[in-house]
C-alpha positions as CSV (number, residue, x, y, z in Angstrom):
1,M,0.0,0.0,-0.1
2,L,1.3,3.4,-0.9
3,G,2.3,5.8,1.7
4,S,0.6,9.1,2.4
5,T,2.9,11.0,4.6
6,H,3.5,14.7,3.8
7,G,7.3,14.3,3.7
8,T,10.3,12.2,3.3
9,L,10.8,9.3,5.6
10,T,14.1,8.7,7.3
11,T,16.6,6.2,5.6
12,D,18.5,5.3,8.9
13,S,19.9,1.8,8.0
14,R,20.3,1.2,11.7
15,R,16.6,0.2,11.8
16,A,17.4,-3.3,10.8
17,R,18.9,-3.7,14.2
18,V,16.1,-1.8,15.9
19,I,13.5,-4.1,14.4
20,A,15.5,-7.2,15.3
21,C,15.7,-6.0,18.9
22,G,12.0,-5.4,19.1
23,E,12.2,-1.6,19.5
24,Q,9.9,0.9,18.0
25,P,11.4,2.8,15.2
26,G,11.8,6.6,15.7
27,P,9.6,9.3,13.9
28,A,10.0,10.1,10.3
29,V,11.1,13.5,9.1
30,H,8.2,15.7,8.2
31,G,5.7,12.9,8.5
32,R,4.0,10.2,10.6
33,P,6.2,7.7,12.5
34,A,7.3,4.9,10.1
35,E,5.6,1.7,10.9
36,V,7.7,-1.6,11.0
37,D,5.8,-3.0,8.0
38,D,6.8,0.1,6.0
39,L,10.5,-0.8,6.2
40,D,12.7,-3.2,4.4
41,V,15.3,-5.4,5.8
42,S,17.8,-2.5,5.9
43,G,15.4,-0.3,7.9
44,R,14.7,2.0,4.9
45,P,11.2,3.0,3.8
46,L,9.4,0.8,1.3
47,H,7.1,3.6,0.0
48,S,7.7,7.3,-0.5
49,G,5.7,10.0,1.2
50,V,3.9,12.4,-1.1
51,P,4.0,16.1,0.2
52,D,0.6,17.8,-0.1
53,L,1.7,20.4,-2.6
54,D,-1.7,21.6,-3.6
55,R,-1.3,24.6,-1.2
56,F,2.0,25.4,-2.7
57,F,0.8,25.5,-6.3
58,R,-2.8,26.8,-5.5
59,P,-2.4,28.7,-2.2
60,E,-5.2,30.6,-0.5
61,S,-2.9,33.2,1.0
62,V,0.6,34.3,0.1
63,A,3.1,36.4,2.1
64,V,5.9,38.2,0.2
65,I,8.6,38.9,2.6
66,G,10.8,41.9,1.5
67,A,8.2,43.0,-1.0
68,S,9.1,46.3,-2.8
69,D,7.6,48.7,-5.4
70,A,10.7,50.9,-5.5
71,E,11.8,51.2,-9.2
72,G,15.1,49.8,-10.1
73,R,15.1,47.2,-7.2
74,P,15.3,43.6,-8.0
75,N,12.6,42.7,-5.5
76,T,10.2,45.1,-7.3
77,G,10.0,43.1,-10.3
78,V,9.6,39.8,-8.3
79,T,6.8,41.3,-6.2
80,R,5.0,42.4,-9.3
81,Q,5.1,38.9,-10.8
82,L,4.0,37.4,-7.5
83,I,1.0,39.9,-7.3
84,A,-0.1,38.8,-10.9
85,W,0.4,35.1,-10.2
86,S,-1.6,35.4,-7.0
87,E,-4.4,37.1,-8.8
88,R,-4.4,34.2,-11.4
89,V,-4.6,31.5,-8.7
90,G,-7.1,33.3,-6.6
91,A,-4.8,33.8,-3.5
92,R,-4.8,36.7,-1.1
93,L,-1.3,38.4,-1.2
94,H,0.2,40.1,1.9
95,P,3.3,42.2,1.4
96,V,5.7,42.2,4.4
97,H,8.1,45.0,5.0
98,P,9.1,46.8,8.2
99,S,9.1,50.3,6.8
100,R,6.6,50.5,4.0
101,P,2.9,51.2,4.6
102,S,1.9,49.7,1.3
103,V,3.4,48.0,-1.8
104,F,1.7,48.5,-5.2
105,G,-1.3,49.9,-3.3
106,I,-1.7,46.7,-1.1
107,P,-1.5,47.4,2.6
108,C,1.9,46.2,4.0
109,T,2.5,44.1,7.1
110,P,5.5,45.1,9.2
111,S,6.6,41.7,10.2
112,V,5.8,38.0,9.9
113,A,4.3,38.0,13.4
114,D,1.7,40.6,12.3
115,L,0.3,38.6,9.3
116,P,-3.4,38.9,9.4
117,E,-4.1,35.1,8.7
118,Q,-2.3,31.8,8.5
119,V,-0.4,31.7,5.3
120,D,0.0,28.8,2.9
121,L,3.0,30.1,1.1
122,A,5.8,32.6,2.1
123,V,8.2,33.9,-0.5
124,L,11.4,35.2,0.9
125,L,13.0,38.1,-0.9
126,V,15.7,38.5,1.7
127,A,19.5,37.9,1.7
128,D,19.5,35.9,4.9
129,P,16.5,33.6,5.2
130,L,17.4,31.8,8.5
131,P,15.9,34.2,10.8
132,V,12.8,34.5,8.7
133,I,12.4,30.7,8.7
134,E,12.4,30.7,12.5
135,E,9.7,33.3,12.6
136,L,7.6,31.5,10.1
137,A,7.7,28.4,12.3
138,E,5.7,30.3,14.9
139,T,2.9,31.2,12.4
140,K,2.4,27.7,11.0
141,V,3.3,28.6,7.4
142,K,2.9,25.5,5.2
143,F,5.5,26.4,2.4
144,A,8.3,28.8,1.9
145,V,10.4,29.7,-1.1
146,V,14.0,31.0,-0.8
147,F,15.5,32.7,-3.9
148,A,18.8,33.6,-2.2
149,S,22.2,32.1,-3.5
150,G,25.4,31.6,-1.7
151,F,24.7,28.2,-0.3
152,A,26.0,24.7,-1.2
153,E,26.7,25.8,-4.7
154,T,29.5,28.1,-3.5
155,G,31.7,25.6,-1.5
156,E,32.2,24.4,2.0
157,E,31.2,27.7,3.7
158,G,28.0,27.8,1.8
159,A,27.3,24.3,2.5
160,A,27.5,24.8,6.2
161,A,25.0,27.7,5.8
162,Q,22.7,25.4,3.9
163,D,23.0,22.8,6.6
164,L,21.9,25.4,9.2
165,L,18.9,26.4,7.0
166,T,17.9,22.7,6.5
167,A,18.0,22.0,10.2
168,A,15.8,25.1,10.8
169,V,13.2,24.0,8.2
170,E,13.2,20.5,9.9
171,R,12.5,22.1,13.2
172,S,9.9,24.4,11.8
173,G,7.5,21.9,10.2
174,L,7.2,23.9,7.0
175,R,8.4,22.8,3.6
176,L,11.0,24.7,1.7
177,L,11.8,25.2,-2.0
178,G,15.2,26.2,-2.6
179,P,17.6,28.0,-1.8
180,N,19.1,29.2,-5.1
181,T,15.8,28.9,-6.9
182,N,13.7,31.3,-9.1
183,L,10.4,32.4,-10.2
184,N,9.7,29.5,-12.6
185,A,6.9,28.2,-10.4
186,F,4.9,31.4,-10.7
187,E,5.1,31.6,-14.6
188,R,1.9,32.3,-16.6
189,F,0.8,29.0,-18.1
190,R,-1.6,29.0,-21.0
191,D,-5.1,27.9,-20.0
192,D,-6.5,27.5,-23.5
193,L,-4.8,24.2,-24.2
194,D,-6.4,20.9,-23.8
195,G,-5.3,17.2,-23.3
196,P,-2.8,15.7,-21.0
197,A,-0.1,18.1,-19.8
198,I,3.6,18.0,-19.1
199,A,4.8,18.8,-15.5
200,L,8.3,20.2,-15.5
201,I,11.1,19.9,-12.8
202,T,14.4,21.6,-13.2
203,Q,17.4,22.3,-11.1
204,S,18.6,25.0,-13.4
205,G,15.7,27.2,-14.4
206,H,17.1,28.3,-17.7
207,Q,17.3,24.6,-18.9
208,G,13.6,24.4,-18.6
209,R,12.8,27.3,-21.1
210,P,12.6,24.9,-24.2
211,V,10.0,22.7,-22.5
212,F,8.1,25.8,-21.3
213,A,8.1,27.1,-24.9
214,L,6.2,24.0,-26.1
215,Q,3.0,25.8,-25.2
216,D,3.6,28.0,-28.3
217,L,3.3,24.7,-30.3
218,G,0.1,23.9,-28.6
219,I,1.4,21.4,-26.0
220,R,0.0,22.0,-22.5
221,L,2.2,22.5,-19.4
222,S,0.6,22.4,-15.9
223,H,3.4,22.9,-13.4
224,W,7.1,24.0,-13.2
225,A,9.0,23.1,-10.1
226,P,12.5,24.8,-10.0
227,T,14.0,22.9,-7.1
228,G,17.3,24.7,-6.9
229,N,19.7,23.4,-4.1
230,E,17.0,21.2,-2.6
231,A,17.6,22.0,1.1
232,D,14.4,20.4,1.7
233,L,11.9,19.7,-1.2
234,E,13.7,17.8,-3.9
235,S,12.9,16.4,-7.3
236,A,11.5,13.2,-5.9
237,D,8.8,15.1,-3.9
238,F,7.6,16.7,-7.1
239,I,7.6,13.5,-9.2
240,S,5.5,11.8,-6.5
241,Y,3.1,14.6,-6.4
242,F,2.8,15.0,-10.1
243,A,2.4,11.2,-10.6
244,E,-0.9,11.4,-8.8
245,R,-2.3,14.6,-10.7
246,P,-4.9,13.6,-13.1
247,E,-4.0,16.3,-15.7
248,V,-0.3,15.2,-15.9
249,G,0.5,13.0,-18.8
250,A,4.3,13.1,-18.4
251,I,6.8,14.5,-16.2
252,A,9.9,16.1,-17.8
253,C,12.9,16.7,-15.6
254,Y,16.4,18.3,-15.8
255,V,18.4,16.9,-13.1
256,E,21.9,18.0,-12.1
257,G,22.3,15.8,-9.0
258,L,20.1,13.6,-6.9
259,K,19.7,14.7,-3.3
260,D,19.0,11.1,-2.2
261,G,19.1,8.2,-4.6
262,R,16.6,6.1,-2.6
263,S,14.0,8.9,-2.5
264,F,14.3,9.3,-6.2
265,L,13.7,5.5,-6.8
266,L,10.6,5.6,-4.5
267,A,9.3,8.4,-6.5
268,A,10.1,6.7,-9.8
269,D,8.2,3.7,-8.4
270,R,5.2,5.8,-7.6
271,A,5.1,7.1,-11.2
272,A,5.5,3.7,-12.6
273,R,2.6,2.4,-10.5
274,H,0.5,5.1,-11.9
275,G,1.6,4.7,-15.5
276,V,3.0,8.3,-15.7
277,P,6.2,8.5,-17.8
278,V,9.2,10.3,-16.3
279,V,11.6,11.7,-18.9
280,A,14.9,13.1,-17.6
281,V,18.1,14.9,-18.7
282,K,20.6,13.8,-16.0
283,V,23.9,15.7,-16.5
284,G,27.2,14.2,-15.1
285,R,27.9,11.5,-17.6
286,T,31.5,12.8,-17.9
287,E,34.0,14.0,-15.3
288,T,33.7,17.5,-16.6
289,G,30.0,17.5,-16.6
290,A,29.9,16.1,-13.1
291,R,32.3,18.7,-11.8
292,T,30.2,21.5,-13.4
293,A,27.0,20.2,-11.9
294,A,28.5,20.0,-8.4
295,S,29.7,23.5,-8.5
296,H,26.3,24.8,-9.6
297,T,24.0,23.0,-7.1
298,G,26.1,21.5,-4.6
299,K,24.8,18.0,-5.3
300,L,26.4,14.5,-5.6
301,T,26.1,13.3,-9.2
302,G,26.8,9.7,-8.3
303,A,28.6,7.0,-10.4
304,D,26.7,7.5,-13.8
305,T,26.7,3.8,-14.6
306,V,24.6,3.3,-11.4
307,V,22.5,6.2,-12.1
308,D,21.8,5.1,-15.6
309,A,21.0,1.5,-14.4
310,A,18.7,2.7,-11.6
311,M,16.7,4.8,-14.0
312,R,16.2,2.0,-16.5
313,Q,15.3,-0.3,-13.6
314,Y,12.4,2.0,-12.6
315,G,11.3,3.0,-16.0
316,V,12.7,6.5,-16.0
317,I,13.5,7.5,-19.6
318,R,16.9,9.1,-19.8
319,V,17.6,11.4,-22.7
320,D,20.7,13.5,-23.6
321,G,19.5,16.8,-24.9
322,L,16.8,19.3,-24.2
323,D,15.5,18.9,-27.7
324,E,15.0,15.2,-26.9
325,L,13.4,16.0,-23.5
326,Q,10.9,18.3,-25.4
327,D,10.0,15.7,-28.0
328,T,9.9,12.6,-25.9
329,A,8.0,14.2,-23.1
330,S,5.5,15.6,-25.6
331,L,4.9,12.3,-27.3
332,L,4.5,10.4,-24.1
333,A,2.1,12.9,-22.6
334,R,-0.3,13.0,-25.5
335,A,-0.2,9.7,-27.3
336,R,-2.7,6.8,-26.5
337,P,-1.1,3.5,-25.5
338,P,0.0,1.4,-28.4
339,R,-2.2,-1.3,-30.0
340,A,0.9,-3.1,-31.3
341,D,4.7,-2.7,-31.4
342,G,5.2,-2.7,-35.2
343,V,6.4,0.5,-36.9
344,V,5.7,1.1,-40.5
345,V,7.7,3.8,-42.5
346,Y,5.6,5.5,-45.2
347,S,7.6,7.7,-47.6
348,I,7.4,9.4,-51.0
349,S,11.0,8.3,-51.7
350,G,12.6,4.9,-51.7
351,G,15.8,6.4,-50.5
352,T,14.2,8.3,-47.6
353,G,12.4,5.1,-46.5
354,A,15.4,2.9,-46.6
355,H,17.6,5.4,-44.7
356,F,14.9,5.9,-42.0
357,A,14.4,2.2,-41.8
358,D,18.1,1.6,-41.2
359,L,18.2,4.1,-38.4
360,A,15.0,2.9,-36.7
361,T,16.0,-0.8,-37.0
362,E,19.4,-0.1,-35.5
363,A,17.7,1.7,-32.6
364,G,15.7,-1.4,-31.8
365,L,12.3,-0.5,-33.4
366,A,10.5,-3.4,-35.0
367,L,9.6,-2.9,-38.7
368,P,7.6,-6.0,-39.5
369,V,7.3,-7.0,-43.2
370,L,3.6,-6.5,-44.1
371,S,1.6,-9.6,-45.2
372,E,1.2,-10.5,-48.8
373,A,-2.5,-9.7,-48.6
374,K,-1.8,-6.2,-47.1
375,Q,0.8,-5.6,-49.8
376,A,-1.6,-6.7,-52.6
377,E,-4.1,-4.3,-51.1
378,L,-1.6,-1.4,-51.2
379,H,-0.7,-2.2,-54.8
380,Q,-4.3,-1.2,-55.6
381,W,-3.1,2.5,-55.3
382,I,0.7,2.2,-55.6
383,P,2.5,0.9,-58.7
384,E,3.6,-2.8,-58.7
385,Y,7.3,-1.8,-59.1
386,L,7.5,0.1,-55.9
387,S,8.2,-1.9,-52.6
388,V,5.4,-1.7,-50.2
389,A,6.7,-4.5,-47.7
390,N,7.9,-1.8,-45.1
391,P,9.0,0.8,-45.7
392,V,6.1,1.6,-47.9
393,D,7.3,3.6,-51.0
394,N,4.4,5.3,-52.7
395,G,6.6,7.0,-55.3
396,G,4.8,10.3,-54.7
397,H,1.7,10.7,-52.6
398,P,-1.4,11.0,-54.8
399,V,-2.7,14.6,-54.9
400,G,-5.6,14.7,-57.2
401,D,-7.9,11.9,-55.7
402,H,-8.7,9.8,-52.7
403,R,-5.9,7.2,-53.2
404,G,-3.5,8.9,-50.7
405,R,-5.9,8.6,-47.8
406,K,-6.7,5.0,-48.8
407,I,-3.1,4.0,-48.5
408,I,-2.7,5.6,-45.0
409,D,-5.9,4.0,-43.8
410,A,-4.9,0.6,-45.1
411,I,-1.6,0.7,-43.4
412,L,-3.2,1.6,-40.0
413,D,-5.8,-1.1,-40.3
414,D,-3.0,-3.7,-40.1
415,P,-3.3,-5.3,-36.7
416,A,0.6,-5.7,-36.5
417,V,1.1,-1.8,-37.0
418,G,1.1,0.4,-33.9
419,V,2.9,3.3,-35.3
420,L,3.0,5.0,-38.6
421,I,6.0,7.2,-39.3
422,C,6.2,9.5,-42.4
423,P,9.5,11.3,-43.0
424,I,9.0,14.4,-45.2
425,T,12.4,15.6,-46.0
426,G,11.3,19.0,-47.3
427,P,8.3,20.9,-48.6
428,F,7.1,20.0,-52.1
429,P,3.7,21.6,-52.6
430,P,1.1,20.5,-53.4
431,L,2.3,16.9,-52.8
432,S,3.6,17.6,-49.3
433,D,0.7,19.8,-48.3
434,R,-1.8,17.0,-49.4
435,L,0.2,14.3,-47.7
436,V,0.3,16.3,-44.4
437,Q,-3.5,16.8,-44.6
438,D,-4.2,13.2,-45.3
439,L,-2.0,12.1,-42.4
440,V,-3.8,14.6,-40.0
441,D,-7.3,13.4,-41.2
442,A,-6.3,9.8,-40.7
443,A,-4.8,10.4,-37.3
444,E,-8.2,11.8,-36.1
445,Q,-10.0,8.5,-37.1
446,T,-7.5,6.1,-35.6
447,D,-6.3,5.2,-32.1
448,K,-2.8,4.4,-33.5
449,L,0.1,6.7,-33.4
450,V,0.9,8.8,-36.4
451,C,4.3,10.6,-36.5
452,V,5.7,13.1,-39.1
453,V,9.2,14.3,-39.4
454,W,9.2,17.7,-41.0
455,G,12.6,18.1,-42.4
456,S,12.5,21.6,-43.6
457,P,15.1,23.8,-41.8
458,V,12.7,26.8,-42.4
459,G,9.6,25.8,-40.4
460,T,7.5,28.5,-41.6
461,E,5.4,26.6,-44.1
462,P,1.7,26.5,-43.6
463,A,1.7,22.8,-43.9
464,Y,3.9,22.6,-40.8
465,R,2.8,25.7,-38.8
466,E,-0.9,25.4,-39.3
467,V,-1.7,21.8,-40.3
468,L,0.8,19.7,-38.3
469,L,1.1,21.9,-35.4
470,G,-2.6,22.4,-35.4
471,S,-3.3,18.7,-34.8
472,S,-3.4,17.2,-31.4
473,R,-3.3,13.7,-32.8
474,V,-0.1,13.8,-35.0
475,A,3.3,13.8,-33.3
476,T,5.4,16.2,-35.3
477,F,9.3,16.1,-35.1
478,R,11.9,18.2,-36.8
479,T,14.6,15.5,-36.8
480,V,14.8,11.8,-37.5
481,A,16.8,11.0,-34.5
482,N,14.3,12.7,-32.0
483,C,11.5,10.9,-33.7
484,I,13.1,7.5,-33.3
485,T,14.2,8.2,-29.7
486,A,10.7,9.3,-28.7
487,V,8.9,6.5,-30.5
488,R,11.3,3.9,-28.9
489,A,10.7,5.5,-25.5
490,Y,6.8,5.5,-26.1
491,L,6.9,1.7,-26.9
492,D,9.4,0.8,-24.1
493,H,7.4,2.9,-21.5
494,H,4.1,1.1,-22.2
495,R,5.7,-2.4,-22.3
496,F,7.3,-1.5,-19.0
497,V,4.3,-0.3,-17.1
498,T,2.1,-3.0,-18.5
499,G,4.2,-5.6,-16.7
500,Y,5.4,-3.4,-13.8
501,R,5.3,-4.9,-10.4
502,S,6.9,-2.7,-7.7
503,P,10.2,-4.3,-6.3
504,F,9.4,-2.6,-3.0
505,D,6.4,-4.9,-2.7
506,R,8.8,-7.8,-2.9
507,A,11.5,-6.4,-0.7
508,P,12.6,-8.6,2.3
509,R,11.4,-7.1,5.6
510,T,13.0,-9.3,8.1
511,P,16.6,-10.6,8.3
512,S,17.2,-14.1,7.1
513,P,18.7,-16.9,9.3
514,S,21.8,-16.4,7.1
515,F,22.1,-12.9,8.5
516,R,22.7,-14.2,12.1
517,K,25.3,-16.7,10.8
518,A,27.1,-14.0,8.8
519,Q,27.4,-11.2,11.3
520,P,30.1,-12.8,13.4
521,L,32.2,-13.3,10.3
522,M,32.5,-9.6,9.7
523,R,35.5,-7.7,10.7
524,P,34.9,-3.9,10.8
525,G,37.3,-2.0,8.6
526,Q,39.1,-5.0,7.3
527,Q,39.4,-7.1,4.3
528,L,38.5,-10.9,4.9
529,S,40.8,-13.7,3.8
530,E,39.5,-15.8,0.9
531,H,38.6,-18.6,3.4
532,A,36.7,-16.2,5.6
533,A,34.9,-14.7,2.6
534,K,33.9,-18.2,1.4
535,Q,32.5,-18.9,4.8
536,L,30.4,-15.8,4.4
537,L,29.1,-17.0,1.0
538,R,28.3,-20.5,2.6
539,A,26.2,-18.7,5.2
540,Y,24.1,-17.2,2.4
541,G,23.8,-20.6,0.5
542,I,26.2,-19.8,-2.2
543,R,28.1,-22.8,-3.3
544,V,32.0,-22.9,-3.1
545,P,34.4,-25.6,-3.9
546,R,35.4,-28.4,-1.6
547,E,38.4,-27.0,0.2
548,Q,40.6,-27.1,3.3
549,L,42.8,-24.4,5.1
550,V,46.1,-25.9,6.0
551,T,49.3,-24.8,7.7
552,S,51.7,-27.5,6.7
553,A,52.9,-29.3,3.7
554,A,51.8,-32.6,5.2
555,A,48.4,-31.3,6.0
556,A,48.2,-30.0,2.4
557,V,48.9,-33.5,1.0
558,R,46.2,-35.1,3.3
559,A,43.7,-32.4,2.3
560,A,44.3,-32.9,-1.4
561,G,43.6,-36.6,-1.0
562,Q,40.3,-35.7,0.8
563,V,39.3,-33.0,-1.7
564,G,40.3,-35.1,-4.7
565,Y,42.9,-34.5,-7.4
566,P,43.4,-32.4,-9.3
567,V,43.6,-29.6,-6.8
568,V,44.2,-25.8,-6.8
569,M,46.4,-24.3,-4.0
570,K,46.0,-20.6,-3.1
571,A,47.6,-18.3,-0.4
572,S,44.9,-17.2,2.1
573,G,45.3,-13.9,4.0
574,A,43.3,-10.9,5.0
575,R,44.9,-8.4,2.7
576,I,45.7,-10.4,-0.5
577,A,43.6,-8.8,-3.4
578,H,45.3,-10.1,-6.5
579,K,46.9,-13.6,-5.8
580,T,47.3,-14.6,-9.5
581,E,49.5,-11.5,-10.3
582,M,51.6,-12.3,-7.2
583,G,52.2,-15.8,-8.1
584,L,50.0,-17.1,-5.1
585,V,47.9,-19.5,-7.0
586,K,48.9,-22.9,-8.3
587,I,46.4,-24.9,-10.4
588,G,46.1,-28.4,-11.8
589,L,48.1,-30.2,-9.1
590,T,47.8,-34.0,-9.6
591,S,50.2,-35.6,-7.2
592,A,51.4,-35.4,-3.5
593,S,54.9,-34.2,-4.6
594,Q,53.3,-31.3,-6.6
595,V,51.3,-30.3,-3.6
596,R,54.3,-30.3,-1.3
597,D,56.4,-28.3,-3.7
598,A,53.5,-25.9,-4.3
599,Y,53.1,-25.4,-0.5
600,R,56.7,-24.5,0.0
601,E,56.7,-22.1,-3.1
602,L,53.5,-20.3,-2.0
603,T,54.8,-19.8,1.5
604,D,58.3,-18.7,0.2
605,I,56.6,-16.1,-2.1
606,A,54.4,-14.9,0.8
607,R,57.5,-14.2,2.8
608,Y,59.3,-12.5,0.1
609,E,56.3,-10.2,-0.6
610,D,55.8,-9.7,3.2
611,V,52.3,-11.1,2.9
612,S,50.6,-12.3,6.1
613,L,48.9,-15.7,5.7
614,D,46.3,-17.5,7.7
615,G,47.1,-20.6,5.8
616,I,47.1,-22.3,2.4
617,L,43.8,-23.3,0.7
618,V,43.7,-26.7,-1.0
619,C,40.7,-26.5,-3.3
620,Q,38.6,-28.7,-5.6
621,M,39.5,-27.8,-9.2
622,V,36.4,-26.7,-11.1
623,E,37.2,-26.3,-14.9
624,R,34.2,-26.6,-17.2
625,G,32.0,-23.5,-17.2
626,V,31.6,-19.8,-17.9
627,E,33.6,-17.5,-15.7
628,M,31.3,-14.7,-14.4
629,V,31.8,-11.9,-11.8
630,V,28.9,-11.1,-9.2
631,G,29.5,-8.4,-6.7
632,A,28.0,-5.8,-4.4
633,T,29.2,-2.4,-3.4
634,H,27.9,0.7,-1.6
635,D,27.1,3.7,-3.8
636,E,27.0,7.0,-1.9
637,L,23.6,7.9,-3.5
638,F,21.7,4.7,-3.8
639,G,23.2,2.5,-1.1
640,P,23.8,-1.1,-2.0
641,T,24.2,-2.1,-5.6
642,V,24.7,-5.4,-7.3
643,T,26.8,-6.0,-10.4
644,V,27.1,-9.1,-12.7
645,G,29.4,-9.5,-15.7
646,L,31.9,-11.6,-17.5
647,G,34.6,-12.6,-15.0
648,G,38.1,-14.0,-14.8
649,V,41.4,-12.2,-14.9
650,L,40.3,-9.9,-17.7
651,V,37.1,-8.6,-16.0
652,E,38.5,-4.9,-15.9
653,V,39.6,-5.1,-19.4
654,L,36.2,-6.5,-20.8
655,G,34.1,-4.1,-18.6
656,D,31.1,-6.1,-19.6
657,A,28.8,-5.7,-16.6
658,A,25.2,-4.7,-15.6
659,V,24.1,-3.0,-12.4
660,R,21.0,-3.0,-10.4
661,V,19.9,-1.2,-7.2
662,P,18.2,-3.5,-4.6
663,P,15.5,-4.5,-4.1
664,F,14.8,-6.2,-7.3
665,G,13.3,-9.6,-8.4
666,E,14.2,-12.5,-10.6
667,D,13.0,-10.7,-13.7
668,Q,15.5,-7.9,-13.2
669,A,18.2,-10.3,-12.5
670,R,17.4,-12.1,-15.8
671,N,17.4,-8.6,-17.5
672,M,20.9,-8.0,-16.2
673,L,22.2,-11.0,-18.1
674,A,20.4,-9.9,-21.2
675,E,22.2,-6.6,-21.1
676,L,25.8,-8.2,-21.3
677,R,27.5,-8.0,-24.6
678,G,28.9,-11.4,-24.0
679,R,25.5,-12.9,-23.2
680,A,25.9,-15.5,-25.9
681,L,28.7,-17.3,-23.9
682,L,26.0,-18.3,-21.4
683,D,23.9,-19.9,-24.2
684,G,26.8,-22.1,-25.3
685,V,29.2,-21.3,-28.2
686,R,31.7,-23.5,-30.3
687,G,30.0,-26.7,-29.1
688,R,30.0,-25.8,-25.4
689,P,26.8,-26.6,-23.5
690,P,24.4,-23.9,-22.3
691,A,25.3,-22.7,-18.9
692,D,23.1,-23.1,-15.8
693,L,21.3,-19.6,-15.9
694,D,18.9,-20.5,-13.1
695,A,21.8,-21.2,-10.8
696,L,23.4,-17.8,-11.8
697,V,20.2,-15.9,-11.2
698,E,19.9,-17.6,-7.8
699,V,23.5,-16.4,-7.0
700,I,22.5,-12.8,-8.0
701,L,19.5,-12.8,-5.8
702,R,21.5,-14.1,-2.8
703,V,24.2,-11.6,-3.2
704,Q,21.4,-9.0,-3.2
705,R,20.1,-10.4,0.0
706,M,23.6,-10.0,1.4
707,A,24.0,-6.5,0.2
708,L,20.7,-5.5,1.8
709,E,21.1,-7.3,5.1
710,L,24.8,-6.5,5.6
711,E,24.5,-3.0,4.4
712,D,26.0,-1.3,7.5
713,D,28.8,-4.0,7.5
714,L,29.7,-4.6,3.9
715,A,31.7,-2.2,1.9
716,E,32.5,-4.5,-1.1
717,L,31.9,-8.1,-2.2
718,D,33.5,-9.6,-5.4
719,I,32.9,-13.1,-6.3
720,N,35.4,-13.7,-9.2
721,P,35.3,-16.0,-10.9
722,L,31.8,-17.5,-10.2
723,M,32.1,-20.6,-12.4
724,V,28.6,-21.2,-14.0
725,L,28.5,-24.9,-14.9
726,P,26.5,-26.5,-17.7
727,R,22.7,-26.4,-17.3
728,G,21.5,-28.2,-14.3
729,Q,24.9,-28.4,-12.5
730,G,24.8,-25.1,-10.6
731,A,27.5,-22.5,-10.1
732,V,30.5,-22.3,-7.9
733,A,32.3,-19.3,-6.3
734,L,35.9,-20.1,-7.0
735,D,37.2,-17.0,-5.3
736,A,35.8,-14.1,-3.2
737,L,36.8,-10.8,-1.9
738,V,35.1,-9.1,1.1
739,V,35.9,-5.7,2.4
740,C,34.0,-4.8,5.6
741,R,32.9,-1.2,6.4
């Protein structure tokens, strides 16, 4: 069941211990106390609270603190805009200034304490908002906006000032937008546009201007939340709120940094539950981009591979450019759900159709070959020498009769077709004008998606400005790339939400018996030896080879006989990370003499390298399988993360890995494997049998459980190699590295 608190619940991972001891968890920040059932095994909330932002966007009363009507003062322009906005939303506005009797003819209140009524929203036009926040706490103000800059975006001193502001806000009980925000929330939105709207969230106000300008193209915008430094209210709060607004068809975000990765995923989960697409530009893919973003908003950008994986996991559509944000959000907001996944390209040129088809297919869109019956139907109106298999080449859209519309309707009638795309490389009246009109008319009569790429660089042609942009049913693009990106996102989104089941509904809520076995094995701040690391894996039911830890050559020989030849011998110690490179691994030993020699050699190398040993491992040799790596680490934004990839000594070179943020289920574990470039190795190549995928998935899920339950204790886990044996034979962890927090 979804939470309904007006705030963000605490994410104290200590709660796992609290629950285990039978204590009651403490109160949540800005909300009701978190019930035990609302927490996962790590003590983190399973559902996000949704702040009641109705009174922010539609307040009944507004106080403008520092209001001014003196010409030439920055506060004057802001006050004027807030007065106009208050009139539009029907709010009573109270200027607050200690020395002015009135502002723009409105009686002025000298201080916050003298406000004539309880205020829903206070806008602070002051350089130091901290004292005012403390005053507002006594008047029970619901929301405040701080425009002032000079906080976390400026460095350590500013970050300290922002910490003080955040603490004051938490004590006050109000919710704060900012600091370092702007007037975007109080813009004039067109109220003459119909249909589902885009709700906009930006951390840099100027970056939202292209989306805001979509209104000039007839696309409705309902809200704009400029979150700034996010001392309190953050992007996740607005995503959660917008996801439940009936007028919102899509949420468009420009994100420089995430305040809290967990809160963001809880919000994305809420949007997915409601079927509302979230389209995001997230900067910080490169080192330079990340550094610039941090200096601007004082936020962590996080490891981009983790951010990217987490967004995909929860259905957030990540795009790169603001133009892609415009086009993708517009399409997803307005288009009806697809009836089929098939895409047909309809063009007036064979070259145009072939080029578009190449790009679309490479991007992963399905262009089904039309049936012979459908092709025969199309050839009633299109010459036989032209290909109509898909792409459909009409050789020039008919202008003088009804044939053009017949062609379009016939394509849309095909049950395998969900999307029709018509690239028009440039205006060619009257052919292009008639084509555009036929497409618009057909779109009005179908529940399938019709897209047009208007390739003219001019954009002033009546066919574009009046006919295409005048249609609420045709999705119009200016570039082929943006069209393909948006259509792929549209189809992917609806596939995703159709089968979506929240991973938080499946999150473990109580520690497993394995947790009690594992805790005594952890050594705070230390790296475990391989032997101890494998004991930890055994505690969680992950299979390891038969092995014995020995401290003499004679014991090694006895162990080899019990384990069974051939054997592998390895040095085991708490700080040995790369045994192979140091010569501390011997494989394929088949006799007692080889075992004795290997023992002496390994101990000699350890002494020479000044490596402390707890013994020598004599291990069963496991050869036939696919070497994989499965691991867990702690991301500073999202907490525990789980990785799977091709393993062995070349794991860093190959870099073929997929990441997920717990909690996730078996479906996501299998999706991780599907993302690997080397996925075919698991299916069997060059005569090798298929690998045991079920066993590999089971290991991934057990590692996830370890990552969640041992979150406070585990800094890093690396099983490499995990030997995945042929189907039905399981998987064996041949080596493991564990670093404790």
